[in-house]
C-alpha positions in Angstrom: -10.1 -9.8 -9.9 -10.4 -5.7 -9.9 -9.6 -3.9 -6.6 -12.0 -3.6 -3.5 -12.4 0.2 -3.3 -12.6 -0.3 0.6 -8.6 -2.1 0.1 -7.4 1.5 -1.5 -9.3 3.4 1.0 -7.6 1.1 3.9 -4.6 1.4 2.2 -4.7 5.1 1.5 -5.3 5.7 5.6 -2.1 3.7 6.2 0.1 6.1 4.2 -1.7 9.2 5.4 1.3 10.5 7.5 3.9 10.2 4.6 2.9 13.2 2.8 -0.3 14.7 0.7 -2.0 11.2 -0.1 -4.5 10.4 -2.9 -5.5 7.4 -5.4 -6.8 7.3 -8.4 -8.9 4.7 -10.6 -7.3 3.2 -13.8 -8.1 0.3 -15.7 -10.0 -1.2 -12.5 -7.1 -0.8 -10.7 -6.0 2.1 -8.4 -2.6 4.0 -8.6 -1.6 6.1 -6.0 0.1 9.3 -5.0 2.4 11.0 -2.7 2.7 14.6 -3.0 2.0 14.4 -7.0 4.2 11.2 -7.4 2.7 8.1 -8.4 4.6 5.6 -5.7 2.5 2.4 -5.9 0.0 0.6 -7.2 -3.0 -1.6 -6.2 -3.6 -4.4 -8.0 -6.0 -7.3 -7.5 -5.5 -6.1 -3.8 -2.7 -6.1 -3.9 0.1 -3.2 -3.0 2.8 -2.5 -5.1 5.3 0.0 -4.4 8.0 1.5 -7.0 11.1 0.3 -6.6 13.6 2.9 -5.4 17.6 2.1 -3.6 16.4 3.6 -0.6 13.1 1.8 -0.4 15.3 -1.7 -1.2 18.1 -0.5 2.0 14.5 0.2 3.7 12.6 -3.3 3.0 16.3 -5.2 3.4 16.9 -8.7 2.4 13.2 -9.5 2.7 12.2 -8.0 -0.4 10.0 -9.6 -2.8 9.6 -8.1 -6.6 6.8 -9.1 -8.7 5.2 -7.3 -11.6 1.9 -5.6 -10.8 -0.1 -6.7 -14.1 0.9 -8.6 -16.9 3.7 -6.9 -18.8 4.6 -4.3 -15.8 8.0 -4.0 -14.4 8.9 -5.6 -11.0 7.8 -3.5 -8.2 7.6 -4.2 -4.3 5.1 -6.3 -3.7 4.3 -5.4 0.4 2.0 -8.0 1.8 2.4 -8.3 5.1 4.0 -4.9 6.5 0.9 -2.9 5.4 -0.6 -3.3 8.5 2.6 -1.9 9.9 1.7 1.7 9.7 4.8 3.3 10.8 6.9 1.5 8.3 5.0 1.5 5.4 4.9 5.4 5.9 8.7 5.4 5.9 8.7 3.3 2.6 6.5 5.5 1.0 8.2 8.7 2.2 11.6 7.1 1.1 10.2 6.3 -2.3 8.4 9.9 -3.2 11.7 11.4 -2.2 13.8 9.3 -4.5 11.3 9.4 -7.4 11.8 12.5 -10.2 8.9 15.4 -10.0 6.4 14.8 -13.1 6.5 16.2 -16.1 3.8 19.1 -16.9 1.4 17.7 -19.5 1.0 20.0 -22.2 -2.7 21.3 -22.8 -4.8 19.1 -25.1 -5.7 21.2 -28.1 -9.0 21.5 -29.6 
């Protein structure tokens, strides 16, 4: 089951105060970005946030991990906390701060 665009819009609106938020459709699902860093995925209308040490400390003992799709590494599966805008924004901010700056892509040769 592919993710509903309305759900992706909702997730983006919930974390809009965490930084420059955008999302991009990929293979029927969505990658979401904070300040040009991929911080998570939305797959099958579920939110998966990249695992970081800061995120793990913030979530605490209630952290639930699962792969976003078959063959993927585990990510933090965020379920009921999506509704808590302040909590969700803080998790995204902490995650973005710990992730490396993406490498610049080389231009494609023609």
